[in-house]
C-alpha positions as CSV (number, residue, x, y, z in Angstrom):
1,M,112.8,66.8,80.4
2,A,112.6,70.2,78.7
3,V,109.6,72.5,79.4
4,T,108.1,73.0,75.9
5,R,104.4,73.1,76.4
6,I,102.3,75.1,78.8
7,V,98.5,75.0,79.0
8,V,97.0,78.4,79.9
9,A,93.5,77.7,81.2
10,E,91.7,81.0,81.8
11,D,88.2,82.0,80.7
12,D,89.0,85.8,80.4
13,P,90.5,86.1,76.9
14,S,92.4,89.3,77.6
15,I,94.2,87.7,80.6
16,R,94.8,84.5,78.7
17,E,96.3,86.2,75.7
18,L,98.4,88.5,77.9
19,L,99.9,85.5,79.7
20,V,100.5,83.6,76.5
21,H,102.3,86.7,75.0
22,H,104.7,86.9,78.0
23,L,105.3,83.2,78.2
24,E,106.0,82.8,74.5
25,R,108.3,85.8,74.6
26,D,110.3,83.8,77.2
27,G,110.5,80.8,74.8
28,F,107.6,78.7,76.1
29,R,105.1,77.0,73.7
30,C,101.5,77.6,74.9
31,E,98.1,76.2,74.3
32,Q,95.0,77.9,75.5
33,A,91.9,76.6,77.2
34,P,88.8,78.9,77.8
35,D,86.9,76.3,79.9
36,G,87.3,73.4,82.3
37,P,86.8,70.4,79.9
38,Q,89.3,71.7,77.4
39,A,91.8,72.5,80.1
40,L,91.5,68.9,81.4
41,R,91.8,67.4,77.9
42,L,95.0,69.5,77.1
43,A,96.5,68.8,80.5
44,R,96.0,65.0,79.9
45,S,97.6,65.2,76.5
46,G,101.2,65.8,77.6
47,A,101.4,69.3,79.1
48,D,104.5,70.2,81.0
49,V,103.0,72.9,83.1
50,L,99.3,73.9,83.7
51,I,98.3,77.4,84.6
52,L,94.8,77.0,85.9
53,D,92.1,79.6,86.8
54,L,90.0,78.2,89.6
55,G,86.8,79.8,88.2
56,L,86.7,78.1,84.8
57,P,83.2,77.5,83.4
58,M,81.7,74.0,83.1
59,L,84.4,72.3,85.3
60,D,86.1,74.4,87.9
61,G,89.8,74.3,88.8
62,F,89.4,72.4,92.0
63,E,87.9,69.4,90.1
64,I,90.6,69.6,87.4
65,V,93.4,69.4,90.0
66,R,91.6,66.5,91.8
67,A,91.1,64.6,88.6
68,L,94.7,65.0,87.5
69,R,96.1,63.9,90.8
70,R,93.8,61.0,91.1
71,E,95.1,59.8,87.7
72,G,98.7,60.0,89.1
73,R,99.7,62.9,86.8
74,A,102.5,64.9,88.4
75,L,102.6,67.9,86.1
76,P,103.2,71.2,87.9
77,I,100.1,73.3,88.4
78,L,100.0,77.0,89.0
79,V,96.6,78.1,90.2
80,L,95.1,81.6,89.4
81,T,92.3,82.9,91.5
82,A,90.3,86.1,92.0
83,R,89.3,84.7,95.4
84,G,91.2,86.2,98.2
85,E,89.8,83.9,100.9
86,E,92.5,81.8,102.6
87,I,90.4,78.7,102.4
88,D,90.5,78.7,98.6
89,R,94.3,79.0,98.6
90,V,94.6,76.3,101.3
91,V,92.2,73.9,99.6
92,G,94.0,74.4,96.2
93,L,97.3,73.5,97.7
94,E,96.0,70.6,99.7
95,I,94.4,68.9,96.7
96,G,97.7,69.1,94.8
97,A,98.3,72.5,93.2
98,D,102.0,73.5,93.3
99,D,101.6,77.2,93.7
100,Y,98.9,79.9,93.5
101,V,98.6,83.6,92.5
102,I,95.8,85.9,93.4
103,K,94.5,88.3,90.7
104,P,95.4,91.0,89.8
105,F,99.0,89.9,89.1
106,S,101.9,90.9,86.9
107,P,102.5,88.7,83.9
108,R,106.2,88.8,84.8
109,E,105.4,87.2,88.1
110,I,103.6,84.4,86.4
111,V,106.6,83.7,84.2
112,A,108.9,83.7,87.2
113,R,106.6,81.3,89.1
114,V,106.3,79.0,86.1
115,K,110.1,78.7,86.0
116,A,110.3,78.2,89.8
117,I,107.7,75.3,89.9
118,A,109.4,73.8,86.8
119,R,112.8,73.8,88.6
120,R,111.2,72.3,91.7
121,A,109.8,69.5,89.5
122,N,113.2,69.0,88.0
123,L,112.2,70.0,84.6
124,T,114.7,71.6,82.2
125,L,113.7,75.1,81.1
126,N,113.8,75.4,77.3
127,T,113.9,79.1,77.3
128,A,117.0,80.3,75.5
129,P,117.4,84.1,75.9
130,V,117.1,86.3,72.9
131,L,119.7,88.8,71.6
132,L,118.2,91.3,69.2
133,R,120.5,93.2,66.8
134,F,119.7,96.3,64.8
135,D,122.9,97.5,63.1
136,R,124.8,99.2,66.0
137,L,122.1,98.5,68.6
138,E,121.9,95.2,70.6
139,V,119.1,94.4,73.0
140,D,120.2,91.6,75.2
141,Q,117.3,89.9,77.1
142,A,119.6,87.7,79.1
143,A,121.8,90.5,80.5
144,R,118.9,93.0,80.5
145,E,121.1,95.4,78.7
146,A,120.9,97.6,75.6
147,R,124.2,98.3,73.9
148,V,125.5,100.5,71.1
149,D,128.8,99.4,69.6
150,G,129.1,97.1,72.6
151,V,128.7,99.8,75.2
152,D,125.9,99.4,77.8
153,L,123.4,102.4,77.6
154,G,122.7,102.0,81.3
155,L,118.9,101.9,80.9
156,K,116.7,101.7,83.9
157,P,114.7,98.4,84.2
158,R,111.4,99.9,83.0
159,E,113.1,101.7,80.1
160,F,114.8,98.4,79.0
161,A,111.5,96.5,79.3
162,L,109.8,99.1,77.1
163,L,112.6,99.0,74.5
164,L,112.5,95.2,74.5
165,E,108.8,95.1,74.0
166,L,108.9,97.4,71.0
167,A,112.0,95.8,69.5
168,Q,110.6,92.3,69.6
169,S,107.9,93.4,67.2
170,P,109.6,95.8,64.7
171,G,107.3,97.7,62.5
172,V,104.2,96.8,64.6
173,A,102.3,99.6,66.2
174,L,101.5,99.0,69.9
175,S,99.0,101.1,71.7
176,R,99.8,102.9,74.9
177,Q,97.4,100.5,76.7
178,E,99.1,97.4,75.3
179,L,102.5,98.8,76.4
180,L,101.2,99.5,79.9
181,E,99.8,96.0,80.2
182,R,102.9,94.3,78.9
183,V,105.6,96.4,80.6
184,W,103.9,97.7,83.8
185,G,101.5,94.8,84.3
186,Y,97.7,94.7,83.6
187,E,96.9,95.7,87.2
188,Y,98.7,99.0,86.8
189,D,96.2,101.8,87.1
190,G,98.3,104.8,86.5
191,E,98.2,107.3,83.6
192,A,98.8,106.0,80.1
193,R,101.0,109.0,79.5
194,T,103.7,107.5,81.6
195,V,104.5,105.5,78.4
196,D,105.2,108.8,76.6
197,T,107.6,109.9,79.4
198,H,109.6,106.7,79.1
199,V,109.7,106.8,75.3
200,R,111.0,110.4,75.4
201,R,113.8,109.2,77.7
202,L,114.6,106.3,75.5
203,R,114.7,108.4,72.4
204,R,117.0,110.9,74.0
205,T,119.4,108.1,75.1
206,L,119.5,106.4,71.7
207,E,120.0,109.7,69.8
208,E,122.8,110.8,72.2
209,H,124.6,107.6,71.1
210,G,124.3,108.6,67.4
211,L,121.4,106.3,66.4
212,A,118.9,107.3,63.8
213,P,115.3,107.6,65.2
214,L,114.0,104.1,66.0
215,L,111.0,104.8,68.2
216,H,108.2,106.3,66.1
217,T,105.0,107.9,67.3
218,C,101.6,106.6,66.0
219,H,99.6,109.7,66.7
220,G,96.5,109.1,68.9
221,F,97.5,105.4,69.3
222,G,101.0,104.5,70.6
223,Y,104.4,103.6,69.3
224,K,106.4,101.3,67.0
225,F,110.0,100.3,66.6
226,A,111.3,100.8,63.1
227,R,114.4,101.9,61.3
228,A,114.2,105.3,59.7
């Protein structure tokens, strides 16, 4: 069975949308639930994986897990919680959750954990890697490489992640804060100007390989990827 549908049940819209962005970028199809009743309804309607915040309004995550397991539904459940107490984590696992993550977390960690629990449940991951091409430049998500004329640029992991984020939305301006959340993780509390430093390095590398400017500054806001 291929993983095609993930329900993201989280009442904080900024966290929910951030998770959906990263999951969809990896090839998953997502549906969103801002409260407990909607999460339970979507989970019952054929979800492959449920990402579940324990603190949902109207019906909390514990009750949702109990209801699904009572009904004999075996879909993998990844619990999100802001609660650091061991008892919450233990209870969540004992009543049938497959894994848990404590906030704050990195969206990339969530993607990795979704893939892990899907593998444990013997689900097939329907997440074909993406190869982006822009004339002489290739951005290879599977190999985590950027290449010009087939030659690897040797980007550092964060530089590659930043280039990939911009290249996946050509012509779209992304703010420094958006880039921090998507590349560094929303829990990162460093300076937004670290984005500027990484963009400068990327520009220098790309221009050293004879490419026209691709990373454009949106003054007072952020950056976008676009052909000159």
